[in-house]
C-alpha positions as CSV (number, residue, x, y, z in Angstrom):
1,M,-0.2,0.0,0.1
2,P,1.5,3.5,-0.8
3,A,2.7,5.5,2.0
4,V,1.2,8.9,3.1
5,G,4.0,11.4,4.2
6,H,2.7,14.2,6.4
7,D,4.5,17.5,6.6
8,D,3.2,20.4,9.0
9,G,-0.5,19.2,8.9
10,V,-0.6,18.8,5.0
11,T,-0.9,15.5,3.4
12,H,1.2,14.8,0.6
13,R,0.7,11.3,-1.5
14,V,3.9,9.2,-1.9
15,T,3.1,7.4,-4.9
16,A,3.8,3.9,-6.0
17,P,2.1,1.5,-8.9
18,A,-1.1,-0.1,-7.8
19,P,-0.8,-3.8,-7.3
20,T,-2.8,-6.2,-9.6
21,D,-4.5,-9.2,-8.8
22,S,-3.4,-12.2,-10.8
23,R,-6.8,-13.5,-11.1
24,E,-8.9,-10.5,-11.7
25,G,-6.1,-8.2,-13.5
26,T,-6.1,-4.2,-12.7
27,A,-7.6,-3.5,-9.2
28,T,-10.6,-1.1,-9.3
29,E,-10.2,2.4,-7.6
30,A,-12.9,5.1,-6.9
31,L,-12.5,8.4,-5.1
32,L,-14.7,9.8,-2.7
33,T,-14.8,13.5,-2.4
34,V,-16.1,15.0,0.8
35,T,-16.7,18.8,0.8
36,G,-18.6,21.2,3.2
37,E,-18.6,23.2,6.8
38,D,-16.1,21.2,8.7
39,H,-17.5,19.4,12.1
40,P,-16.4,16.7,14.1
41,G,-17.3,13.2,13.2
42,V,-17.1,13.6,9.3
43,T,-14.3,11.4,8.8
44,A,-14.9,8.9,11.2
45,A,-18.6,8.4,9.6
46,L,-17.1,7.9,6.1
47,F,-14.7,5.5,7.3
48,A,-17.0,3.6,9.5
49,E,-19.5,3.2,6.5
50,L,-16.4,2.2,4.2
51,S,-15.5,-0.4,6.8
52,A,-18.8,-2.2,6.9
53,A,-19.2,-2.1,2.9
54,G,-19.7,-5.4,1.4
55,P,-19.3,-7.9,-0.3
56,V,-15.8,-7.5,-0.8
57,P,-13.5,-5.8,1.7
58,L,-11.9,-2.4,0.6
59,E,-8.3,-1.3,0.9
60,V,-7.6,2.4,1.7
61,V,-5.1,3.5,-1.2
62,D,-5.0,7.4,-0.5
63,V,-6.2,10.0,2.0
64,E,-5.7,13.7,1.7
65,Q,-7.7,16.5,3.8
66,V,-7.8,20.0,4.3
67,V,-9.8,22.7,6.2
68,V,-9.9,26.0,4.8
69,H,-11.6,28.9,6.9
70,G,-13.9,26.3,8.1
71,Q,-14.6,24.3,4.6
72,L,-13.5,20.8,4.6
73,V,-12.3,19.3,1.7
74,L,-11.6,15.2,2.3
75,G,-10.5,12.9,-0.5
76,V,-10.1,9.2,-0.1
77,V,-9.3,6.6,-2.6
78,V,-10.4,3.1,-1.9
79,R,-9.8,-0.2,-3.8
80,E,-11.4,-3.8,-4.3
81,V,-8.7,-6.3,-5.8
82,A,-11.0,-8.8,-6.4
83,G,-13.4,-6.7,-8.3
84,A,-17.0,-7.2,-7.7
85,G,-18.5,-5.6,-10.3
86,D,-18.9,-1.5,-10.9
87,L,-17.2,-0.1,-7.6
88,V,-18.4,3.4,-8.4
89,A,-22.0,2.4,-8.5
90,R,-21.6,0.0,-5.4
91,L,-20.6,3.2,-3.4
92,G,-23.2,5.3,-4.6
93,P,-25.7,4.3,-1.8
94,L,-22.8,4.4,0.7
95,A,-22.0,8.2,-0.3
96,A,-25.7,9.3,-0.2
97,E,-25.8,7.8,3.9
98,V,-22.7,9.6,4.7
99,A,-23.9,13.0,3.1
100,E,-27.5,12.6,4.9
101,S,-25.7,11.5,8.3
102,T,-23.2,14.5,8.2
103,G,-24.7,17.0,6.3
104,M,-21.9,17.1,3.9
105,S,-21.8,16.9,-0.1
106,V,-19.9,13.3,-1.2
107,T,-19.3,12.5,-4.7
108,V,-17.7,9.2,-6.0
109,T,-15.9,9.2,-9.5
110,A,-13.7,6.7,-10.8
111,A,-9.7,6.7,-9.8
112,T,-6.9,5.5,-11.9
113,G,-4.4,3.1,-10.0
114,D,-1.6,4.3,-12.4
115,A,1.0,6.3,-10.7
116,P,2.7,9.4,-12.5
117,P,6.2,9.0,-13.1
118,R,8.6,10.4,-10.2
119,V,9.7,13.9,-11.1
120,A,11.6,16.8,-9.5
121,R,9.6,18.9,-7.0
122,H,10.2,22.1,-5.2
123,H,8.8,24.2,-2.4
124,V,7.8,27.7,-3.9
125,I,7.1,30.1,-1.2
126,V,5.4,33.3,-2.0
127,L,5.7,36.3,0.5
128,G,4.0,39.7,0.7
129,R,2.4,42.7,2.3
130,P,0.1,41.6,1.1
131,V,-0.1,38.9,-1.6
132,P,-2.4,40.1,-4.1
133,P,-4.1,37.6,-6.2
134,T,-1.9,38.9,-9.4
135,A,1.1,37.4,-7.2
136,V,-0.7,33.8,-7.0
137,A,-1.9,33.8,-10.7
138,G,1.3,34.9,-12.0
139,A,3.4,32.2,-10.2
140,A,1.0,29.6,-11.4
141,R,1.3,30.5,-14.9
142,A,5.1,30.7,-14.6
143,I,5.0,27.3,-12.9
144,A,3.0,25.8,-15.4
145,G,5.1,27.6,-18.1
146,V,8.1,25.8,-17.3
147,G,6.2,22.4,-17.0
148,G,5.7,22.5,-13.5
149,N,2.4,21.5,-11.6
150,I,1.3,22.6,-8.3
151,E,0.5,19.8,-6.2
152,A,-0.5,21.5,-2.7
153,I,-0.9,25.0,-1.4
154,R,-0.8,25.9,2.4
155,R,-0.4,29.2,4.2
156,L,2.7,29.7,6.0
157,S,2.1,33.0,8.0
158,D,-0.2,35.9,8.0
159,Y,2.0,38.3,10.3
160,P,4.2,40.0,9.9
161,V,4.1,38.9,6.2
162,T,1.6,36.8,4.5
163,S,3.2,33.9,2.9
164,F,2.2,30.5,1.0
165,E,3.9,27.6,0.2
166,L,3.3,25.8,-3.1
167,T,4.6,21.9,-3.5
168,V,5.3,21.9,-7.3
169,S,6.1,18.9,-9.3
170,G,8.2,19.2,-12.5
171,G,10.4,22.1,-13.6
172,G,13.9,22.7,-12.8
173,S,15.2,24.9,-10.1
174,T,17.2,27.3,-12.4
175,E,13.8,27.8,-14.6
176,L,11.5,28.0,-11.7
177,R,13.7,30.6,-10.2
178,S,14.2,32.5,-13.5
179,A,10.3,32.5,-14.2
180,L,9.3,33.3,-10.7
181,G,11.9,36.1,-10.4
182,A,10.1,38.1,-12.7
183,V,6.9,37.5,-11.5
184,A,8.1,38.5,-7.7
185,A,9.5,41.9,-9.6
186,G,6.5,42.6,-11.1
187,T,4.3,42.3,-8.3
188,G,6.1,43.7,-5.5
189,T,6.4,40.1,-3.7
190,D,9.3,37.8,-2.5
191,I,9.1,34.4,-4.1
192,A,11.7,31.7,-3.0
193,V,12.2,28.1,-4.5
194,E,13.8,25.2,-2.8
195,A,14.2,21.8,-3.8
196,V,11.9,19.2,-1.8
197,G,13.8,16.8,0.3
198,L,15.6,16.2,3.5
199,A,18.4,18.9,3.0
200,R,15.7,21.6,3.5
201,R,14.6,20.2,6.8
202,S,18.2,19.5,8.0
203,K,19.2,22.9,8.4
204,R,21.2,23.3,11.7
205,L,23.0,26.6,11.9
206,I,22.6,30.1,10.7
207,V,25.1,33.0,10.2
208,L,23.7,36.5,9.9
209,D,25.6,39.7,8.7
210,V,25.2,42.5,11.1
211,D,25.1,46.0,9.3
212,S,21.8,46.4,7.6
213,T,20.7,42.9,8.1
214,L,21.0,42.3,11.9
215,V,20.8,45.9,12.8
216,R,19.8,48.8,11.0
217,G,22.0,51.1,9.6
218,E,26.1,50.9,9.3
219,V,28.2,51.0,12.2
220,I,30.8,52.6,10.4
221,D,28.6,55.2,9.4
222,E,27.7,56.1,12.6
223,L,31.4,56.3,13.7
224,A,32.4,58.7,10.8
225,A,29.7,61.1,11.7
226,R,31.1,61.4,15.2
227,A,34.3,62.0,13.3
228,G,33.0,64.7,11.1
229,R,33.6,62.4,8.1
230,A,29.8,60.9,7.4
231,A,29.4,62.0,3.7
232,E,32.9,60.6,2.7
233,V,32.7,57.5,4.4
234,A,29.1,56.7,3.1
235,R,30.3,57.2,-0.6
236,I,33.2,54.8,0.2
237,T,30.4,52.2,1.9
238,A,28.1,52.4,-0.8
239,A,30.8,51.6,-3.6
240,A,32.1,48.7,-1.3
241,M,28.5,47.6,-0.8
242,N,27.7,47.1,-4.7
243,G,31.0,45.4,-5.4
244,E,32.4,48.5,-6.9
245,L,35.5,48.6,-4.4
246,D,37.7,45.9,-3.1
247,F,36.1,45.5,0.5
248,E,39.5,45.7,2.5
249,Q,40.8,48.7,0.7
250,S,37.7,50.6,1.1
251,L,37.3,49.1,4.7
252,R,40.9,50.3,5.6
253,A,40.2,54.0,4.1
254,R,37.1,54.3,6.2
255,V,38.8,53.3,9.2
256,A,41.6,55.8,8.6
257,V,39.2,58.4,9.0
258,L,38.0,57.5,12.6
259,E,41.8,58.5,13.9
260,G,41.8,60.1,17.0
261,L,38.3,59.3,18.2
262,P,37.8,58.8,21.7
263,V,37.0,54.8,22.4
264,G,34.2,55.8,24.4
265,V,32.5,56.6,21.0
266,L,31.9,53.1,20.8
267,D,29.9,52.6,23.7
268,E,27.7,55.6,22.4
269,V,27.1,54.0,19.2
270,R,26.5,50.2,20.7
271,E,24.0,52.1,23.0
272,H,22.0,53.1,20.1
273,L,22.2,50.3,17.9
274,V,18.5,49.2,17.0
275,L,18.0,45.5,15.9
276,T,16.1,44.9,12.7
277,P,12.1,44.1,13.5
278,G,12.2,40.3,13.7
279,A,15.7,39.9,14.6
280,R,14.9,38.7,18.0
281,T,11.9,36.5,16.9
282,L,14.0,34.7,14.4
283,I,17.1,34.1,16.6
284,R,14.8,33.1,19.4
285,T,12.6,30.5,17.3
286,L,15.7,28.9,15.6
287,Q,17.7,28.5,18.8
288,R,14.5,26.7,20.3
289,L,14.3,24.6,17.2
290,G,18.0,23.5,18.1
291,F,19.9,26.0,15.7
292,R,23.4,27.2,16.0
293,C,23.1,30.9,15.6
294,G,26.0,33.6,15.0
295,I,26.9,36.8,13.6
296,V,29.8,37.2,11.0
297,S,30.6,41.0,10.3
298,G,32.6,43.2,8.1
299,G,32.3,45.9,11.1
300,F,34.0,45.6,14.5
301,S,34.3,43.3,17.4
302,Q,33.9,46.0,19.9
303,I,30.5,46.3,18.7
304,T,29.5,42.6,17.5
305,D,30.7,40.5,20.6
306,H,28.2,42.9,22.8
307,L,25.5,42.2,20.4
308,A,26.5,38.1,20.5
309,D,26.4,37.9,24.7
310,A,22.9,40.1,24.4
311,L,21.4,37.7,21.9
312,G,23.0,34.7,23.1
313,L,24.6,33.7,20.0
314,D,27.1,30.9,19.7
315,F,29.6,32.6,17.7
316,S,30.6,36.1,16.2
317,A,33.6,37.0,13.7
318,A,34.4,40.8,13.0
319,N,37.3,43.1,12.2
320,T,39.0,44.8,15.5
321,L,39.9,48.5,15.7
322,E,42.8,49.5,17.2
323,V,43.2,51.4,20.1
324,A,45.9,53.4,21.9
325,D,46.2,55.7,24.8
326,G,41.9,55.5,24.6
327,K,41.7,56.6,21.0
328,L,40.9,55.0,18.0
329,T,44.5,54.8,16.0
330,G,42.8,54.6,12.5
331,G,44.0,50.9,12.0
332,L,42.8,47.7,12.5
333,V,44.3,44.7,14.4
334,G,44.7,41.2,13.3
335,E,43.1,39.2,10.1
336,V,40.6,41.2,8.1
337,V,37.0,39.7,7.6
338,D,36.4,40.5,4.4
339,R,34.5,39.1,1.5
340,A,36.3,35.4,1.9
341,G,37.1,36.1,5.3
342,K,33.1,35.6,6.1
343,A,33.1,32.5,3.9
344,R,35.8,31.1,5.8
345,A,34.2,32.0,9.0
346,L,31.1,30.1,8.2
347,A,33.2,27.0,7.3
348,R,34.8,27.5,10.7
349,F,32.1,27.6,12.7
350,A,30.4,24.8,11.1
351,A,33.5,22.7,11.6
352,E,33.3,23.5,15.1
353,H,29.5,22.5,15.8
354,G,30.1,19.4,13.6
355,I,27.6,20.5,10.8
356,P,28.1,19.8,7.0
357,L,28.0,23.6,5.1
358,E,24.9,22.1,3.2
359,Q,23.1,22.3,6.2
360,T,23.9,26.0,6.9
361,V,22.1,29.1,6.3
362,A,23.7,32.6,5.6
363,V,21.6,35.9,5.4
364,G,23.1,39.0,4.3
365,D,22.8,42.0,2.2
366,G,26.2,43.4,0.8
367,A,28.3,42.1,-2.2
368,N,31.1,41.1,0.5
369,D,28.3,38.5,1.9
370,L,28.4,36.7,-1.5
371,D,31.0,34.0,-0.7
372,M,29.5,33.2,2.4
373,L,25.7,33.1,0.9
374,N,27.3,30.9,-1.9
375,A,29.0,28.8,0.6
376,A,25.8,28.0,2.6
377,G,23.0,25.2,1.9
378,L,20.7,28.4,1.7
379,G,22.0,32.0,0.9
380,I,19.4,34.5,1.6
381,A,20.0,38.0,0.4
382,F,18.0,40.4,2.8
383,N,17.0,43.8,1.5
384,A,20.2,43.6,-0.8
385,K,21.7,45.1,-3.6
386,P,20.8,44.1,-7.1
387,V,24.1,42.1,-7.6
388,V,23.5,40.2,-4.2
389,R,20.1,39.3,-5.0
390,E,20.8,38.1,-8.4
391,Q,23.5,35.7,-7.1
392,A,21.8,34.5,-3.7
393,H,19.8,31.2,-3.4
394,A,16.5,33.2,-2.3
395,A,16.1,37.2,-1.8
396,L,13.7,38.9,0.8
397,N,12.8,42.4,0.5
398,Q,10.7,42.5,3.6
399,P,11.7,44.8,6.3
400,Y,11.1,41.9,8.7
401,L,14.2,39.7,9.3
402,D,11.9,36.8,10.5
403,A,10.5,36.4,7.2
404,V,13.7,34.0,7.1
405,L,11.5,31.5,9.0
406,Q,9.0,31.1,6.2
407,V,11.9,30.6,3.5
408,L,12.8,28.0,5.8
409,G,9.3,26.7,5.6
410,F,8.4,27.2,9.2
411,T,4.7,28.3,10.1
412,R,3.4,31.1,12.1
413,E,2.3,28.6,14.6
414,V,5.9,27.5,15.3
415,V,7.2,31.1,15.7
416,L,4.5,31.5,18.6
417,D,5.4,28.5,20.2
418,A,8.8,29.3,20.8
419,A,7.9,32.1,23.1
420,P,5.1,34.4,23.5
421,A,6.8,37.5,25.3
422,E,7.3,40.4,23.3
423,V,10.8,42.2,23.7
424,P,12.2,45.5,22.9
425,T,14.1,46.2,19.4
426,S,16.8,48.0,21.2
427,V,20.1,46.4,22.5
């Protein structure tokens, strides 16, 4: 008998060829579909009648059930191997009895036992504030256009973003991402594509960039403002994040303008940091789910070490500003954490915790995050520059960092179970 797999309350069929009876030939199958306002006892009533049906015992081949805003749709495929006549006609009176006793609509139609060929399957996640019908229509057309078929749809969240997960069979990853990327751009939504399989559910470690990802704004810009060089540093920062300048050279140029700043300025900037909305929710939820969580920053350890402690993170890596006589020297100490350094830090943290890179997630917004995003099992561009969005595995343009949870396939209910208390966004 084919197995039935369950994934977060949604039932998916695991197909297998229907067996045949050597005496009678191909087995006879019928599909019973029950629809109407959901209430207790409907499923029990249907299966009670099926269990008492005669003269030939029935086998349950498949069951799928979903409740959408109080409306039930239940489908059951049954088989009689030793054919006793027209199974659909035989089940007609049974369907009528179930309809009368439950107040539901019950239909019976012939079902084929032929299993479709095994094809590639993907999860397509559509997110927005809100998700307009044009986005779903466009996604459906794009999926069909590359040879895909939507097998199931479920809602992942209704807050802070609305998101839906479509299970799609057929179509390749590259073709789906390309076609759906155009839909996302045209409808103002985010659409992510991930292959169905154990790899998605086996993620165990996440690394976050800090500036403009975990926290709002760029720390270097705040320091430069206190040095009276904000405009100059902002221009260099923008060029570096867009990939127009070598990161290490641009970093050293920006740090040089901080020469002479009192070290106490770091405390001032640290006290005024504001977390990106959803940051605490993301970290708290993943920690409750057993993830290792950390940060990798092209910024400064004098800032990130405090963040790591405040959020209870497992690891952090960043550059270190040189200090002498209570003032910044305009230089750095130790190895520079640049684009390649971020990827090395991800690999190091994963190795320390015995986690393969394919089971890691990385989130960032700048060109210096690209090596890290591509090295991870899933790299997510968060409100990123175009060059980053184009090369990452998935892209989010929502203002909420916890939308990452929906890309990972977690529902709003999982988030609420993690911890109910509201917490401030400042650190």
